[in-house]
C-alpha positions, 0 to 999 in steps of 0.5 A, spaced: 953 464 776 958 469 779 956 475 774 948 474 775 949 474 783 953 481 782 948 484 777 942 482 782 946 485 788 948 491 784 941 492 781 938 492 789 943 497 791 941 501 786 934 501 788 935 502 795 935 510 794 929 510 790 925 506 795 928 511 801 925 517 797 919 514 797 918 513 804 915 518 809 918 520 815 917 523 822 919 530 820 915 530 814 909 528 818 911 534 823 912 539 818 904 537 816 902 538 822 905 544 824 903 547 817 896 545 818 896 548 825 898 554 823 893 555 818 887 553 823 890 558 827 889 563 821 883 560 819 886 559 812 882 553 809 886 554 802 892 553 806 890 546 810 887 544 803 894 544 800 896 538 805 890 534 804 890 528 799 885 528 793 882 522 796 882 525 803 876 523 808 874 526 815 870 522 820 866 526 825 862 522 830 858 526 834 852 526 839 845 526 836 839 525 841 841 519 845 845 516 839 852 517 836 852 519 829 858 518 824 859 522 818 864 522 812 866 528 809 870 528 802 876 534 802 871 539 798 866 538 804 870 538 809 873 545 806 866 547 806 864 545 813 871 549 815 869 555 811 862 556 814 864 555 821 870 560 821 865 565 818 860 564 824 865 564 829 868 570 833 874 569 837 878 562 836 884 558 839 886 551 837 892 548 841 895 541 840 898 536 845 900 529 846 902 528 839 905 521 837 908 520 830 908 512 828 911 510 821 908 504 818 914 498 817 914 499 810 915 506 810 910 508 805 905 511 810 904 514 817 899 516 823 899 521 828 895 521 834 894 527 839 889 531 843 886 538 840 883 543 844 879 548 841 876 554 844 870 558 840 866 564 842 860 564 837 854 568 839 857 571 845 857 564 848 864 560 849 865 553 848 871 548 849 871 542 845 877 537 846 878 531 841 883 525 841 885 526 833 888 520 829 891 522 822 894 518 817 899 520 812 902 518 805 907 521 800 902 524 794 907 526 788 912 526 792 909 531 798 907 529 804 899 529 805 893 527 810 889 521 807 884 521 813 883 524 820 878 521 825 877 521 832 873 522 838 870 527 843 874 527 850 870 528 857 870 535 859 867 538 852 863 544 853 860 544 847 852 546 848 848 539 847 842 539 842 835 538 846 832 532 845 825 534 841 
């Protein structure tokens, strides 16, 4: 009986470092945020894509006429949207504030929330968009990646509204 308990205890202790290596950390999430923010400032879609999971989803909510619409984009669709948008944009500025990072109790995933402000000049018109962003993260092949981004536009957004038709 004593050997069984000792053997079980040794097995558990030896498995702990392996489990810890599979857990995501605050520092890893912050590194992903820093890298993707730098890539956004450089309009580098490929660099952003390096930090998106293969199963990545981007939820975008926007006002259409008097309704709120929600669109879900896959990784390839989101990256194409970024490329198209940046190709039409003159000046571009991107700032992130009020970032909070939380790790799930099991350590296998995490979430960040932050306020993102984008200033864009398009066709000579300056637009400011403020967005409360929520992102989820996990380790994929040992690398921290973003699995989903969602959020909502905050008051004060000066993006031109579509006229009702």
